[in-house]
Each structure stands twice: as C-alpha cells, then as structure tokens.
C-alpha positions as CSV (number, residue, x, y, z in Angstrom):
1,M,-11.0,-19.6,6.6
2,H,-10.0,-16.4,8.5
3,N,-7.3,-15.6,11.0
4,P,-6.7,-12.2,12.5
5,Q,-2.9,-12.6,12.2
6,I,-2.8,-13.5,8.5
7,G,-6.2,-12.1,7.4
8,P,-8.8,-13.7,5.3
9,I,-7.9,-16.6,3.0
10,T,-10.4,-16.1,0.2
11,D,-10.5,-16.0,-3.6
12,D,-7.9,-14.1,-5.6
13,K,-8.3,-10.5,-6.4
14,M,-7.1,-9.4,-9.8
15,I,-4.9,-6.3,-10.3
16,Q,-6.4,-4.0,-12.9
17,N,-3.6,-3.6,-15.4
18,E,-4.4,-0.3,-17.1
19,G,-1.5,1.4,-18.8
20,S,-0.9,3.9,-16.0
21,I,-0.7,1.4,-13.2
22,Q,1.4,-1.5,-14.5
23,M,4.3,-2.4,-12.3
24,P,7.5,-1.0,-13.8
25,M,9.8,-4.0,-13.8
26,G,10.2,-7.1,-16.0
27,I,9.3,-10.1,-13.8
28,L,7.1,-8.1,-11.5
29,G,5.3,-6.4,-14.5
30,G,3.6,-9.6,-15.4
31,M,1.9,-10.0,-12.0
32,T,-1.9,-10.2,-12.3
33,R,-2.9,-11.0,-8.7
34,S,-2.8,-8.7,-5.7
35,S,-2.4,-11.7,-3.4
36,N,-2.0,-15.4,-3.4
37,Q,-0.9,-18.2,-1.2
38,V,0.1,-21.8,-1.2
39,F,0.2,-24.2,1.8
40,Q,1.0,-27.8,2.6
41,K,0.4,-30.3,5.4
42,N,3.5,-31.3,7.3
43,N,4.2,-34.8,8.7
44,D,3.4,-33.5,12.2
45,D,-0.1,-32.5,10.9
46,S,0.7,-28.8,11.0
47,L,0.0,-26.5,8.1
48,E,2.7,-24.4,6.5
49,G,2.2,-21.7,3.9
50,V,3.7,-18.8,2.1
51,R,1.7,-15.9,0.8
52,Y,2.3,-12.6,-1.0
53,I,0.3,-9.4,-0.9
54,I,0.8,-6.5,-3.3
55,S,-0.7,-3.3,-2.0
56,T,-0.8,0.1,-3.6
57,Q,-0.4,3.6,-2.2
58,P,-2.6,6.0,-4.2
59,S,-1.8,9.6,-4.9
60,R,-3.9,12.5,-5.9
61,L,-1.5,13.4,-8.6
62,R,-1.2,9.9,-10.2
63,P,-3.3,6.8,-9.8
64,I,-0.6,4.9,-8.0
65,R,2.4,6.3,-6.2
66,S,4.0,3.1,-5.1
67,W,3.5,-0.6,-4.5
68,T,4.4,-2.6,-1.4
69,I,5.2,-6.3,-1.8
70,L,5.0,-8.4,1.3
71,I,6.0,-12.1,1.4
72,E,5.0,-14.0,4.5
73,H,5.7,-17.5,5.8
74,W,3.2,-18.9,8.3
75,V,2.8,-22.1,10.3
76,C,-0.4,-23.3,11.9
77,K,0.0,-26.0,14.6
78,A,-3.5,-25.7,16.0
79,A,-6.6,-23.6,15.4
80,D,-5.4,-20.8,17.6
81,D,-1.7,-21.2,17.2
82,I,-0.5,-19.5,14.0
83,V,3.0,-18.0,13.7
84,V,3.5,-15.5,10.9
85,H,7.0,-14.5,9.8
86,D,7.6,-11.6,7.3
87,V,10.2,-12.9,4.9
88,L,10.6,-10.0,2.5
89,R,9.0,-6.6,2.0
90,L,9.9,-4.0,-0.6
91,C,8.4,-0.8,-1.8
92,I,8.5,0.1,-5.5
93,E,8.0,3.7,-6.6
94,N,5.9,4.5,-9.7
95,M,7.7,5.8,-12.8
96,E,7.0,6.6,-16.4
97,S,6.7,3.4,-18.3
98,N,9.0,4.6,-21.2
99,K,11.8,5.7,-18.9
100,T,14.9,3.7,-18.3
101,F,15.6,3.2,-14.6
102,N,18.1,2.0,-12.0
103,Y,16.5,-0.5,-9.5
104,G,18.2,1.4,-6.7
105,E,16.2,4.5,-7.7
106,I,12.7,3.0,-7.8
107,I,12.9,0.6,-4.8
108,S,12.7,2.7,-1.7
109,D,12.6,0.2,1.0
110,I,13.8,-3.4,1.5
111,V,13.1,-5.3,4.8
112,I,14.4,-8.9,5.1
113,D,13.4,-11.0,8.2
114,G,12.4,-7.7,10.0
115,S,15.7,-6.0,9.3
116,K,15.9,-2.9,7.0
117,I,18.6,-3.3,4.4
118,A,20.7,-0.6,2.9
119,I,19.7,-0.2,-0.8
120,D,22.1,-0.1,-3.7
121,S,21.3,-1.0,-7.3
122,N,22.5,-4.6,-6.9
123,M,20.5,-5.3,-3.7
124,A,17.4,-3.7,-5.2
125,F,17.7,-5.8,-8.3
126,N,18.3,-9.0,-6.4
127,A,15.4,-8.3,-4.0
128,A,13.0,-7.6,-6.9
129,M,14.1,-10.8,-8.7
130,S,13.8,-13.0,-5.6
131,A,10.3,-11.5,-4.9
132,G,9.3,-12.3,-8.5
133,V,10.6,-15.9,-8.2
134,L,8.8,-16.4,-4.9
135,M,5.5,-15.0,-6.2
136,N,5.7,-17.1,-9.5
137,K,6.3,-20.3,-7.5
138,I,3.3,-19.4,-5.2
139,D,1.1,-18.7,-8.3
140,A,2.2,-22.1,-9.7
141,G,0.9,-23.8,-6.6
142,R,4.3,-24.8,-5.2
143,V,5.6,-24.0,-1.7
144,P,8.9,-22.2,-2.4
145,D,12.2,-23.0,-0.6
146,I,12.5,-19.4,0.7
147,E,15.9,-19.7,2.2
148,K,17.4,-21.2,-1.0
149,I,15.9,-18.5,-3.2
150,L,17.1,-15.7,-1.0
151,R,20.5,-17.3,-0.9
152,I,20.7,-17.7,-4.7
153,Y,19.9,-14.0,-5.2
154,N,22.1,-13.0,-2.3
155,V,19.3,-11.3,-0.5
156,Q,20.2,-11.8,3.2
157,K,20.4,-9.5,6.2
C-alpha cells in the first residue's frame, strides 16, 4: 500500500544501534525501529491509524547530529481521501552517552498539532515521555488514545 500523503506502508526498518548512535534518553533509548504504524477499521468502514517516524540528521563530525521524531494520525475514508494530522514532532540533539543532561538542553524543537511550543525542561521531558508511550503502544499493536496520553503528560498547545 502506498499513498503520497503518508508514504509507503511497508515492512519495518531497524535502527542500527551502534554505541555512537543510540538515542540518549531512557524510554526512547530502547527504540529499535525507525518507523511503525498501527491502524483499525472504524464502524463507518473508514481506516484510522497512527504512525511514528524517527529520522536522523547526519553530520560530518559525528555519525548522527540529531533525531527527529514525528507522530502522525491519519484517517482514510476512501482510496483517494486520506487526511493526515501531525500530532507531535520533536528534535533530539546528540550528546555523549556518559554525560548527564537536562531534557531542555537536548530537545531543540517541539511542535504539537502544528504549533511550536516554548521549550523548558519540564515540557521537554513530558514531550519525550509522551512520544515514548505513543511509540511503545504502536509497537505493541494498539491504537493509542492520543489525546489522553498528551493530556496525562500535560503536552498541549
């Protein structure tokens, strides 16, 4: 299945977890897939899904400069009628693995429902935790209740 708005829906790609490119944070450090999605059929015969994509920005000085995590919600009512909504996007800067860090220092960008959010340590931590929970639920094959998770972690615009 392929759609130009949401891209190809194919097999999983595994992240190469070499020592120098592991993601630097607890719940996100255990991620092994660069993307995954889950979807369900609704009572009105539409399809609804949530997917995440982890992309990297390479640097000549280091193997990875940063990661961008994008979580999208999509609804397909007909073959040519797909609506995609970006739920959460955050950019995580690379750092030395043995260094202690403040989430506000390594998360450089948070966008919720298309609105850029001011970053402080608490918001950065909450955004990282909510992204981790959403991605873990998707990996477990469950469609997450996005609004509930964002509300629990106080990640709202």
